[in-house]
Structure formats: C-alpha cells, structure tokens
C-alpha positions as CSV (number, residue, x, y, z in Angstrom):
1,Q,-56.6,27.1,37.0
2,Q,-58.3,23.8,35.9
3,G,-57.8,20.0,36.7
4,V,-54.7,18.3,38.0
5,G,-52.1,20.3,36.2
6,R,-49.2,22.4,37.5
7,Y,-49.8,26.2,37.7
8,M,-47.7,29.3,38.2
9,S,-49.0,32.6,38.8
10,K,-47.5,36.0,37.7
11,M,-46.7,36.8,41.3
12,K,-44.7,33.6,41.6
13,M,-42.9,34.3,38.4
14,D,-42.1,37.9,39.7
15,E,-40.8,36.4,43.0
16,R,-38.5,34.1,41.1
17,G,-37.1,36.9,38.9
18,V,-38.4,35.0,35.7
19,V,-37.3,36.9,32.5
20,L,-38.1,34.2,30.0
21,L,-41.2,31.9,30.1
22,S,-38.7,28.8,29.7
23,E,-37.3,29.7,33.1
24,A,-40.6,29.4,34.7
25,L,-41.7,26.1,33.0
26,R,-38.3,24.3,33.8
27,T,-39.5,24.3,37.5
28,M,-42.8,22.7,36.9
29,R,-43.0,19.1,37.4
30,G,-43.2,17.0,34.2
31,V,-42.2,19.8,31.9
32,S,-38.7,20.0,30.3
33,I,-37.3,22.6,27.9
34,I,-35.4,21.4,24.7
35,Y,-33.9,23.7,22.1
36,Y,-34.8,22.9,18.6
37,E,-33.3,25.1,15.9
38,G,-32.8,27.8,18.6
39,A,-36.4,27.7,19.7
40,A,-37.2,27.1,23.4
41,V,-39.7,24.2,23.4
42,A,-41.8,22.9,26.3
43,V,-42.1,19.1,26.1
44,S,-43.1,16.4,28.4
45,R,-41.0,13.2,28.7
46,R,-43.4,10.2,28.3
47,R,-42.1,6.6,28.2
48,G,-38.7,7.8,27.4
49,N,-40.0,9.9,24.5
50,T,-39.7,13.7,24.2
51,C,-43.1,15.0,23.1
52,P,-43.8,18.6,22.4
53,L,-46.7,20.3,24.4
54,Q,-49.4,22.2,22.4
55,V,-49.6,25.8,23.4
56,F,-52.5,27.8,24.0
57,V,-52.8,31.6,24.9
58,D,-56.1,32.7,26.4
59,G,-57.6,29.5,25.0
60,G,-56.5,30.0,21.5
61,R,-54.1,27.3,19.8
62,I,-50.7,28.8,18.9
63,L,-49.4,27.1,15.8
64,G,-45.6,26.7,15.7
65,Y,-44.0,24.9,12.9
66,A,-44.0,21.3,11.9
67,T,-41.2,19.3,12.8
68,A,-40.7,15.4,12.7
69,A,-41.3,15.7,16.6
70,G,-44.6,17.4,16.1
71,D,-45.7,21.1,16.0
72,V,-43.4,23.2,18.2
73,V,-43.8,26.6,19.6
74,D,-40.9,28.8,21.0
75,V,-42.2,29.6,24.5
76,D,-39.6,32.4,24.8
77,T,-41.4,34.5,22.2
78,I,-44.3,34.9,24.5
79,P,-43.6,38.0,26.7
80,V,-43.5,37.3,30.4
81,E,-44.6,40.7,31.4
82,E,-48.0,40.0,29.5
83,I,-48.6,36.7,31.4
84,A,-51.2,36.3,34.3
85,G,-50.6,32.7,34.8
86,V,-49.4,29.4,33.2
87,E,-51.0,25.9,33.6
88,A,-49.1,22.7,32.3
89,Y,-51.0,19.4,31.7
90,I,-48.9,16.4,30.9
91,G,-50.6,13.7,28.8
92,P,-54.2,12.9,28.1
93,S,-55.2,11.8,31.5
94,E,-54.4,15.2,33.0
95,T,-55.4,17.6,30.2
96,P,-58.8,19.2,30.4
97,I,-61.2,17.6,27.9
98,E,-61.7,20.8,25.7
99,Y,-57.9,20.8,24.9
100,N,-57.3,17.0,24.8
101,R,-58.0,16.4,21.1
102,F,-55.1,18.1,20.0
103,N,-52.3,15.6,21.1
104,Q,-51.2,13.0,23.4
105,C,-48.3,14.8,25.0
106,G,-50.4,17.5,27.0
107,V,-50.9,21.3,26.7
108,L,-49.4,24.4,28.0
109,L,-52.2,27.0,28.9
110,I,-51.0,30.7,29.1
111,W,-53.4,33.2,30.4
112,T,-52.6,37.0,29.7
113,R,-53.4,40.0,31.7
114,I,-54.6,41.8,28.8
C-alpha cells in the first residue's frame, strides 16, 4: 500500500463475498463503476466529469481499448481469486509519482497472489 489512496485486501474482499472486482471497487471512496459497451470501467468523477482510471497489475500497465473518454479496461476480466489487494488513487495529487505520468484521472493498482 502506497500514499494516500484507498486499499482493499483479499481478506476484506472475501469477508464481503466479492465475486467481481467491480463489486469491491464500488465501495472505495472516489471510485465509480460505469458500463461502457458491456465493460465494467473504474472511473473517478472529477469536476463533474467521468474520467477512466488507468489500470496496473503487479506494476505493469494494462492497455484497454481507446474511446472518446480515454483508455478503458474491463475490470471484471481480472479474476478476483488471483488478487491479493487493490489500491485506488484519484487524481494526480494522490497518485504515486511512478504512475502519475499516465493520466490526470488516477490509477487502480492491482496486486496478485501469483
């Protein structure tokens, strides 16, 4: 866990009966889930705008597909049973510097148990 973001461990996900990653993310302050062409997309809502979070798994950026709103990743394609923890950072002021160059919306860091 880094900085001032929000964090959820695998233990907390199990306690809550989380089956899809979007279920866990919905409970994290500042993170919303929208559905774009059937994909569950983690977004921040800044100044009234919906802004997709960049997604990283074990430090590597996951490239989704480009849309008018930005690069989007279907978070529900990441198997919950492989996740050790999730961190969400909203906006550039919260985002750890090594991830801050990717966008102004924030990032979702997913750490696996593998």
